[in-house]
N, C-alpha and C positions, 0 to 999 in steps of 0.2 A: 783597823784591827777588830772592831766590834762586828763587822760583817763576816770576817773570817771565823770568829768565835761562833757567831750565829749559824753559819753554814756547817761548822763542825758539830754543833749541838743537834742540828737537824739530822745529820747522818748517824750520830750516836743514838738518837731516839729511834730511828728506823731499825738499827741493829738490835736494840733492846726489845722492840715490839716483835721482831722476827724470832728472837730467842724465847720470848714468853709464849709465842704461838707453838714453838717446838716443845716446850714444857707441857703445854696443854695436850699435845698429841701423845706424848709419852704417858701422861696420866690416863689417857683414854685407851691405850693399847690393851688388847684382850689376852695377850700371851703368845707363846711360841707354837709354831706348827710342829706336828709330829710326822716326820717324813716316812716313818714305817707304816703309817695308816693311809698314805696316798696311793691311789690306784696306779698312777704313773708318775715317775719323777722326770722332769725335764731338766737336762743339764745343758746350760749354755756354754759355748766355747768361744771365747773372745780373745783374739790373738794380740791385740794392741799394736805396737810398732817397734822399730829397731829389730832386735833379735827375738822379740816377743812371738811373732807368728811361727818362727822355727821351733822354739822350745815348747810352745803351747800345742802345736800340731803333733809333736812327738808324744807329749803327755796324753793328748786326746787319743792317739793311736793305742797307747798302752792301756788306757782306761777302757776303750771299746773292746780291746782283747779280753780284759778281765771280766767285763760285764756282758760278753757276747750272748750268753744264754738269756740274760735278763732283757736284752734288746729284742731277741727273737720272740720272747713271751709278751712283749709290749709293755713291760713294767718300767723300762728306761728308754728315754728318747733323747737324742743329741740334737742341739740346734746351734749351728755355726753362725756367729754374729760378726760381721765385718763393720768397718767404719769408725773404729776407735783410734785411728792413726792421727798423728799430730796434724797432718795436712787436712784431713777431713774435719777435725775439730776446729782448726783455724778458719776453714771455709765457713763453718757454721757459727763461728765466734762463740763457741760454748765448750765447756769442759767435756760434756757428753752431748752430742747432737740429739735432737728430740727423737728422731726415728730409731736411733741406736738404743736410747733409754727405754723406748716403748718395747723393743724386742727383749731387752734385758729383763724387764718386768714380767715377761711371759714365762720366764724360767724359774725353777725352784732353787737351783744352785748354779753357780757360775764358776768356770775355770778360766781365769783371766791372765793374759800375758802382761809383761811390763809396758808402760806407756811413758812417753816423753812429757816432762813438765817444763815449760819455758822458764828461764831465769833471766835476770838482768843481763843484757848484752847479747842474748840469743836473737836470731832473726825471726822471732815469732812474737805475736802480741801477748799481753799478760793475761792469758786465760788460766783458770783455776786448774789445779791438779785433777786429772780424771779419777784417780784413786780417792781423793778427798771428796769429790763430788758424788761418786758412786756410794761411798760410805754414808753420806748424808741423805741422798735420794732414797736409798734402800734401807736406811737406818741400821747399818751394820756397825753396831756399837762396840763390839769386842774384836780386837785383833789378837789372836792367839798364836804364839810362836814357841814351839818346843826346841830345846837344844840338849842333846844327849851325847856325852863322850865318856863311856864307862871307865876307861883306864885313867881318866883324869878326875874321877869322882864328880863328874858333872851330870846332873839330871834336873834341868831347869824347865819350867813352863812359865812364859810371860803372858800376862793378861793386860794388854795395853788398851786404855779407853780410846775409842776410835772417832768419836763425833764431837768432842769438846776440846778443851785445852787451847793451845796456841794455834792449832791448825784449822779449827772450824771456821774462823774468820780470817784465815791467812791471806785471802785476796781482797779483804774488806778494810784494809788499813786506811789511814787518813793522813794526807799531807796538809797540815794547817796552812803552812806557807813554805817558802824555800828553805827555812831554817828548822822547822819543827815537824816531825812525823810521829804518828802513833800506830801501833798495832794493838790487838785486843786478845785476851784469853777468857775463856768461859768455863765455869763449873756449875752444874746443877745438882740438886739433891737426887733427882730421878736418874740422871745419867750416871752418877757415882754409885748409887745403890745397885743398879743392875749389873755393872761390871764387877763390883765387889762380890755380889751374891754368886755370880757365875764362877768367879775364881774360887770361892770357898766351897761351892758345890763340887767343883772339879777336884779340889784337894780332898774333900771327904770321900768322894766316890772312887778315887784312885789311891787312897791310903797315903796321901802326902801329909806329913805331920806339921808342916810349917808354911805360913803365908807371910811374905814381907811386903810392906807398903812403902813405895818409893816416891818421895816428894822433895821439894825444897821449901817446906812449910816454915822454916825459920826465917826466910827472907821474903818469899812470895806468900804473905800471911793470909790473904783473903781467900783466893781460889785454891791454892795448894793446902791451906789450912782446912778449908771445908772438905776437900777430898780426903785428907788424912782422918779427920774426925768421923766422917761417915763410914769409911772403911773400918775404922776401929770399932764402931758401934755394931756393924754387921758381924765383925769377928767375934763379938761376945755371944752370938747365937751358935757358935761352933766351938764349944769349950774343949773339945778333944784336940783342936788344932792350935798350935802356938802361933801367936801373932807378934811380929816385931815391925819396927819401921826404921828406915834409913833415908838419909839425904842422897840425892842423885849423884853428887860428886864423889862421896866416899864409896858409894856402891860400885862405881866404875873401877875404883881401886881394888875393892875386895873381890871382885870377880876374877882378878888375876892373882890373888893371894892364895897360894896352894893350901895353906892351913885353914882358910876360912870358906873358900868357895863351895865346898861340899855341904856346908850348912844350909845353903839356900835351896829351896824347893820350888815354891810358887811365888810369883811376883804380881803385884797390882801397881800399875803406873799410869799417870796422865799421858796424854797423847805424845807430846814432844819428847819427853824423857824415854818413853817406851820405844820410839822410833830409833833414837840414838843408841840406847844400851843393848837393844836386840841385835843391832849390826855388830857391836863389839862381841856379844856372846856368840854370834854365828862364826866368828873367826876361830873359835876353839874347835869347831867340828869341820873346818876346812874352808871357811869363808862364806860370804853371802850367797855365792853360787850354789851352795849345798843346802840352803835353808828355804823352806816354804812357810806359808802362814795361812791361817783361816781368819776370815772376816765374818763374824756371826751376828745375825739379828734375829728377831722373833719370827720374821716372815720370809727372809731371804738369807742366803749365805754365799760368800765369794771366796775363792781359794786362789792364791797367787804366789809367785816368787817374791822375795823381799828385796831384790836388787832392781836396778834400773834397766833401761832399754838398750844400752851399749851401742849407740849409733856409730861409734868409731869402728866396731867390728863389721858392721854392714858396709861402711864406706871403704874398708880395706878388703872386702870380699871374704870375710872370715865367719860370716853368720852361720854357715853350715857346720862349723866346729864349735858352736855355742854349747855350753853345758846344760842339759835338760834336768839335772838332778834337783834343782830348786822347784821346778814345776812338778816333778815326780813326787817329791816330798809333800807338796801341796795336795797332790792327788791322793796320797795316803790319807790325809786328813779329810778330804772330801768323801772318800769311800766310808770312812768311819762315821762321819756326820750323818750320812743318809742311811746308815744301818747295815752296810756291807763290811762288817768287821773282819770276817774271814779273808776277804780279798784285800782289805787294808793291811792286815798282818802279813799276808803273803808278799805284797809289794814292798813293804818296809823291810822284810827279811831279805828279799832279793836285792834291794838297794844297798843294804849293809854288806852283803857278800860282794857285790860288784864294785862298790866304792872303796871298801876298807880291807877286804879279805883276799879275794881272788885277783882283782885288778887285771883281768884279761884285756880289757880295753880301758885306756886312760884318756880323759878329756884334758887338753891343754889350751884350747882356744885357738890352736894353730894347726897347720897341716902335718905337724910331727905327732899329732894325737888323733884320737878317734873322732869321727863325725858325730853329730847329734843323733842321726838315724842309726849308725852302727851301735852306739851305746844303748839306744832304745831297743834294738834287736837283742842285745846282750841281756838286758833286764828281762825281756819277755821269755827268752830261752831259760833264764835262771828260774823264773817263776814256775816253769813247767817241771823243774826238778824238785820242787819243794812239796 
């Protein structure tokens, strides 16, 4: 038993040292890049696997169409990056193969398709999620997910902390013996401060009068408690914004409460809670297939769908009928982030018309609906009319 405890302590010490080094890097960070001041913006397009290459290539096609003049002027360049498939990742025995990561780091922003994450019972080794690895490698600390359904009084923006919480060490758990297993959760002052400040700045700049902090600090007292306290302190710097806090369990209930849900505007959440509750929120606007997300850092940004790679659709030969709306919504956020707000607004308006108003083509995921390409053509045709 003493040897088992000693081995566990050695691993725990290594984890602590690794996280302290990460804190030091955050302290040394000099601040965010201004994309509008770059001579050229390099947009990486990384398809992932499953239905990822299909829906990502469609979003790439629409994005190139909207930025065609900027590409001709040399202000925007696209770089297609292959190799983030589950087969290639398993072959390299890494969440992101070294050569792929090197190419990703040459880009300013990345449009990324869904990737497969092995789970217990899958025929793959236990490699880390590519998403989690990319967020850590590129320090993409903020996952931003908007959900808007005007006729239901819903106008929510979620700021999910991306590099800490229960996910940052998700593949670093410890089996002490056959009977006892541990996983770890992490909260740092620097990590919490930067996600909180980003959320409050967004609320101020977009005239959102309320920020809600979501934790389970009454039970998870140390890490969630720290997250709550720091967010509350940052909130004091924004006196014009109302700050409240909720526990994650009651929040999930209040989002479906028609009398209360319109009270929510901006959310700040630790990693795991944010992942769960944004999937619930996406159902209000048509499901996870309709929602995109931004992963923001000071030096890189990555935009993606919030759903998985749907390998069953590929196995059944239905991938060409996959819904590209999640990636197209992510493309709206990408355009806005790099300073092309006019193009972002046009694409968002076109998506609203195609998805909710005209419905000339409808995606069903099967041959009784439109193909991914047909819907992409429909979106581009609609942008021409706006």
